[in-house]
C-alpha positions as CSV (number, residue, x, y, z in Angstrom):
1,M,7.5,-69.2,87.1
2,K,7.1,-66.5,84.4
3,A,9.9,-65.6,81.9
4,V,10.2,-63.0,79.1
5,L,11.7,-64.8,76.1
6,S,13.3,-63.9,72.8
7,K,12.4,-66.6,70.3
8,Q,13.4,-64.8,67.1
9,P,15.6,-61.8,66.3
10,G,13.6,-58.6,66.4
11,L,12.6,-55.5,68.2
12,P,11.1,-55.5,71.7
13,N,7.6,-56.1,70.5
14,T,8.7,-59.6,69.4
15,L,9.3,-60.7,73.1
16,V,6.8,-63.1,74.6
17,M,6.1,-64.1,78.2
18,E,5.7,-67.8,79.0
19,E,5.3,-70.0,82.1
20,L,8.4,-72.2,82.7
21,D,9.4,-74.8,85.3
22,S,11.2,-73.4,88.3
23,P,15.0,-73.8,87.9
24,V,17.1,-76.1,90.1
25,A,20.6,-75.1,91.4
26,G,23.3,-77.3,90.1
27,K,26.9,-77.7,91.5
28,G,28.3,-74.2,92.3
29,Q,25.0,-72.5,91.4
30,V,22.2,-70.6,93.2
31,V,18.6,-69.9,92.4
32,L,17.5,-66.3,92.9
33,D,14.0,-65.1,93.6
34,V,14.3,-62.1,91.4
35,K,13.0,-58.8,92.9
36,A,14.2,-56.2,90.3
37,I,15.9,-56.2,86.9
38,G,18.0,-53.4,85.4
39,V,17.3,-52.5,81.8
40,N,20.4,-51.7,79.7
41,F,21.1,-50.8,76.0
42,P,22.6,-54.3,75.4
43,D,19.2,-55.7,76.0
44,F,17.9,-53.9,72.9
45,L,20.9,-55.1,70.9
46,I,21.0,-58.7,72.0
47,I,17.4,-59.5,71.1
48,Q,18.2,-58.3,67.5
49,D,21.4,-60.4,67.3
50,K,23.4,-57.1,67.1
51,Y,25.3,-57.6,70.3
52,Q,28.8,-59.2,70.6
53,F,27.2,-62.2,72.3
54,K,24.5,-64.2,70.6
55,P,22.8,-66.6,73.1
56,E,21.0,-69.7,71.9
57,R,17.2,-69.1,71.7
58,P,14.9,-69.0,73.4
59,F,16.6,-66.8,76.0
60,S,15.6,-63.9,78.3
61,P,17.2,-60.5,78.0
62,G,18.3,-58.8,81.2
63,G,21.9,-58.6,82.2
64,E,21.6,-57.6,85.9
65,V,19.2,-58.5,88.6
66,S,18.8,-58.2,92.3
67,G,17.0,-60.6,94.5
68,I,17.0,-63.1,97.4
69,V,18.9,-66.4,97.3
70,K,16.1,-69.1,97.2
71,S,18.4,-72.2,97.2
72,V,22.0,-73.2,96.7
73,G,23.7,-76.1,95.0
74,E,26.5,-78.4,96.0
75,G,29.7,-76.7,96.9
76,V,28.2,-73.2,97.5
77,T,29.4,-72.1,101.0
78,H,29.6,-68.2,100.8
79,L,25.9,-67.8,100.1
80,K,22.8,-69.2,101.8
81,P,19.0,-69.0,101.3
82,G,17.8,-65.5,102.4
83,D,20.9,-63.6,101.3
84,R,20.2,-60.4,99.4
85,V,22.4,-60.2,96.3
86,I,23.0,-58.6,92.9
87,G,23.2,-61.2,90.1
88,S,25.4,-60.3,87.1
89,C,24.2,-62.6,84.4
90,G,24.8,-60.9,81.0
91,W,21.4,-62.1,79.8
92,G,18.6,-64.3,81.1
93,G,17.5,-62.0,83.9
94,M,14.0,-61.1,82.8
95,R,12.2,-63.8,84.7
96,E,10.8,-64.5,88.2
97,E,13.4,-67.0,89.2
98,L,17.0,-67.3,87.9
99,V,19.7,-69.9,88.2
100,L,23.3,-68.7,87.9
101,D,26.8,-69.5,89.0
102,A,27.3,-68.4,92.6
103,H,30.5,-66.4,91.8
104,R,28.3,-64.1,89.7
105,C,26.4,-63.0,92.9
106,I,27.4,-60.0,94.9
107,P,26.0,-59.5,98.5
108,I,24.5,-56.1,98.8
109,P,24.5,-53.7,101.8
110,D,21.5,-54.0,104.1
111,A,20.5,-50.4,103.4
112,M,20.4,-50.9,99.6
113,P,16.9,-51.4,98.2
114,F,16.4,-53.9,95.4
115,D,15.7,-51.3,92.8
116,D,18.9,-49.5,93.5
117,A,20.8,-52.8,93.5
118,A,19.4,-53.8,90.1
119,A,20.4,-50.5,88.6
120,F,23.9,-50.5,90.1
121,I,26.5,-52.9,88.9
122,M,26.6,-52.6,85.1
123,T,26.5,-48.8,85.0
124,Y,28.7,-48.0,87.9
125,G,31.0,-51.0,87.2
126,T,31.5,-49.8,83.6
127,S,32.0,-46.2,84.5
128,H,34.3,-46.9,87.4
129,Y,36.5,-49.1,85.3
130,A,36.5,-46.5,82.5
131,L,37.6,-43.7,84.7
132,K,39.7,-45.4,87.3
133,N,41.5,-48.1,85.3
134,R,41.5,-46.6,81.8
135,A,41.4,-42.8,82.0
136,D,44.3,-42.2,84.3
137,P,42.4,-39.3,86.0
138,K,44.2,-36.5,87.9
139,P,42.3,-34.3,90.3
140,G,41.3,-31.1,88.7
141,E,41.3,-32.4,85.1
142,S,38.2,-31.9,83.0
143,L,35.9,-34.7,82.1
144,L,33.3,-34.4,79.3
145,V,30.5,-37.0,79.5
146,L,28.6,-37.5,76.2
147,G,25.1,-38.8,76.8
148,A,25.5,-37.8,80.4
149,A,21.8,-38.3,81.4
150,G,21.8,-42.0,80.5
151,G,22.6,-44.9,82.9
152,V,26.4,-45.1,82.4
153,G,26.5,-41.3,81.8
154,L,25.0,-40.4,85.1
155,A,27.3,-42.9,86.8
156,A,30.3,-41.3,85.1
157,V,29.1,-37.8,86.3
158,E,28.8,-38.9,89.9
159,L,32.1,-40.9,89.9
160,G,34.0,-38.1,88.1
161,K,32.9,-35.7,90.8
162,A,33.9,-38.3,93.5
163,M,37.4,-38.6,91.9
164,G,37.9,-34.8,91.9
165,L,37.3,-34.1,88.2
166,E,35.6,-31.1,86.8
167,V,32.6,-32.8,85.0
168,I,31.0,-31.3,81.9
169,A,27.7,-33.0,81.1
170,A,26.7,-33.0,77.4
171,C,23.0,-34.0,76.8
172,S,20.3,-33.6,74.2
173,T,18.1,-31.4,76.3
174,Q,18.4,-28.7,79.0
175,E,16.2,-30.8,81.3
176,K,18.8,-33.6,81.1
177,V,21.7,-31.2,81.7
178,D,19.9,-29.9,84.8
179,L,19.6,-33.5,86.1
180,C,23.3,-33.9,85.7
181,L,24.1,-30.7,87.4
182,S,22.1,-31.9,90.4
183,K,24.2,-35.1,90.3
184,G,27.5,-33.3,90.5
185,A,28.4,-31.9,87.1
186,A,30.1,-28.5,87.2
187,K,28.9,-27.4,83.8
188,G,26.7,-28.6,81.0
189,L,25.9,-28.1,77.3
190,V,23.1,-29.1,75.0
191,Y,23.9,-30.8,71.6
192,P,21.6,-31.3,68.6
193,T,19.9,-34.6,68.1
194,G,20.2,-36.8,65.0
195,E,23.2,-37.2,62.6
196,L,25.3,-34.0,62.7
197,D,26.5,-32.4,59.5
198,R,29.9,-30.8,59.3
199,A,28.7,-27.4,60.4
200,Q,27.0,-28.9,63.4
201,Q,30.1,-30.9,64.2
202,K,32.3,-27.8,64.1
203,E,29.8,-25.9,66.3
204,L,29.8,-28.8,68.9
205,S,33.6,-28.8,69.0
206,N,33.7,-25.1,69.5
207,Q,31.1,-25.4,72.3
208,I,33.2,-28.0,74.1
209,K,36.4,-25.9,73.7
210,E,34.7,-22.8,75.1
211,I,33.1,-24.5,78.1
212,G,36.3,-26.4,78.8
213,G,38.5,-23.3,78.8
214,G,40.2,-24.3,75.5
215,G,39.6,-28.1,75.6
216,V,38.9,-31.1,77.8
217,D,41.3,-33.7,79.2
218,I,39.0,-36.8,79.2
219,V,36.0,-37.6,77.0
220,Y,33.6,-40.4,78.1
221,D,31.7,-41.2,74.9
222,A,28.6,-43.3,75.4
223,V,26.9,-42.0,72.2
224,G,29.3,-42.5,69.3
225,G,28.2,-41.7,65.7
226,T,28.9,-38.2,64.4
227,Y,29.3,-36.9,67.9
228,A,32.7,-38.6,68.5
229,E,34.9,-36.7,66.1
230,P,34.0,-33.2,67.4
231,C,34.9,-34.4,70.9
232,V,38.3,-35.6,69.8
233,R,38.9,-32.3,68.0
234,A,38.2,-30.5,71.3
235,M,40.6,-32.5,73.4
236,N,43.6,-31.1,75.2
237,W,47.2,-32.3,74.6
238,E,47.6,-35.9,75.8
239,G,43.8,-36.2,76.3
240,R,42.1,-39.6,76.7
241,F,39.0,-40.5,74.6
242,L,37.0,-43.4,76.2
243,V,35.0,-45.5,73.8
244,V,32.0,-46.7,75.9
245,G,29.2,-47.3,73.5
246,F,27.7,-46.2,70.2
247,P,23.8,-46.1,70.1
248,A,24.2,-43.3,67.5
249,G,26.4,-45.6,65.3
250,I,30.0,-46.7,65.2
251,P,32.1,-43.6,64.6
252,S,34.9,-43.1,62.1
253,I,37.6,-40.9,63.6
254,P,40.6,-39.5,61.5
255,L,43.6,-40.9,63.2
256,N,45.7,-37.8,62.3
257,L,43.8,-36.1,65.1
258,T,45.5,-38.4,67.7
259,L,48.9,-37.4,66.2
260,L,48.2,-33.7,66.3
261,K,47.0,-33.8,69.9
262,S,49.2,-36.7,71.1
263,C,46.0,-38.1,72.5
264,D,44.7,-41.6,73.1
265,I,41.6,-43.5,72.1
266,R,40.9,-46.2,74.7
267,G,38.3,-48.9,74.6
268,I,36.1,-49.8,77.5
269,F,35.0,-53.4,77.8
270,W,34.2,-53.9,81.5
271,G,32.8,-57.4,81.1
272,A,36.1,-58.7,79.7
273,F,38.0,-56.9,82.5
274,V,35.8,-58.6,85.1
275,A,36.5,-62.0,83.5
276,Q,40.3,-61.5,83.3
277,F,40.9,-59.6,86.5
278,P,38.3,-60.7,89.1
279,E,40.3,-59.7,92.1
280,E,40.9,-56.2,90.8
281,N,37.2,-55.9,89.9
282,K,36.3,-57.1,93.4
283,K,38.3,-54.2,94.9
284,N,36.5,-51.8,92.5
285,V,33.1,-53.1,93.6
286,E,34.1,-52.7,97.2
287,E,35.0,-49.0,96.5
288,L,31.6,-48.5,94.7
289,F,29.7,-49.8,97.7
290,R,31.7,-47.5,99.9
291,F,30.8,-44.5,97.6
292,Y,27.2,-45.6,97.9
293,T,27.1,-45.9,101.7
294,E,28.9,-42.5,101.9
295,G,26.1,-40.9,99.7
296,K,28.5,-40.0,96.8
297,I,26.6,-42.2,94.3
298,K,23.0,-43.4,94.0
299,P,21.2,-44.8,91.0
300,H,18.7,-42.5,89.4
301,V,15.7,-44.8,88.5
302,S,13.5,-42.7,86.2
303,A,10.9,-45.4,85.4
304,K,9.7,-48.8,86.6
305,F,7.8,-51.4,84.6
306,S,6.2,-54.8,85.4
307,L,7.6,-58.0,83.9
308,D,4.8,-58.2,81.3
309,Q,5.9,-54.7,80.2
310,A,9.5,-55.8,79.5
311,G,9.2,-55.0,75.8
312,E,7.9,-51.5,76.6
313,A,10.7,-51.0,79.1
314,I,13.4,-51.9,76.5
315,Q,11.7,-49.8,73.8
316,H,11.5,-46.8,76.3
317,L,15.2,-47.0,76.7
318,A,15.9,-47.4,73.0
319,D,13.8,-44.3,72.2
320,R,16.1,-42.4,74.6
321,K,13.2,-41.4,76.8
322,A,15.0,-42.6,80.0
323,T,17.2,-40.6,82.3
324,G,19.5,-42.8,84.5
325,K,18.1,-46.3,84.7
326,I,14.9,-48.2,84.1
327,V,14.0,-51.1,86.4
328,I,11.6,-54.0,85.9
329,E,10.0,-55.4,89.0
330,P,8.4,-58.9,88.6
């Protein structure tokens, strides 16, 4: 079977594809015939050794896959060959066959195609945890989503709408804002690209206050960098600022702002939540599948690549050319 491998730290063009032996399921494991692989920003970081986890090389990037159970190991009773599942692996997914612990597999609804399934769990899982478990949302509150046309951003737009929030989508282009409006955002704004100077930061903060009727209650920040502080400055009293990611850099925020607004800065680490509270996460996943079957959420797959184009797929995401999700189909 073919696998995309990172053999040295570097950009996506350092990835290589090699032929490997098919894996064998050990105790408590399954082997998946991989049908689709979701591409996420951590894939870009992990191959450069810039992610919080540093796997031993060689390894494959790819944190989420969908596929068919090919075989099961000793002790696996809740899955059988032929089952359609999502595999949540963290890394290792960009290959034709994947062995992983059976508890990391989630059966998917019959009506869910493999590309939707591969683009589902990381973005919606992250955004659902952020909004439901960390943001303390109240129907009618305003939610500003920064980087709203990205994978987790679009998921937050849809979920915010499903939770009764007034969603404001902030994006780098009007085209991306329009996509978010079609996905349930009530309003949108376009911010400048690149590192913002103080004048641009002040203008962004004023934009947010104006469109939010004085301010916003919840900020979902999947961008970071110099975009973060203007959002905190535009928050309402007792607002909640959710730290989701920082492709624009790790921001520095003056903590006196939290005092002046009596607001919170809350970190979002969905993977750790899954590990520590598996039963609560299971209930969240069940709710996400219900939202999906009710038509309230649906992954927006903007581009598909083949396995030998994995490096191009990751670079496409890193260059911020994607809206929603990118999927690789072996």
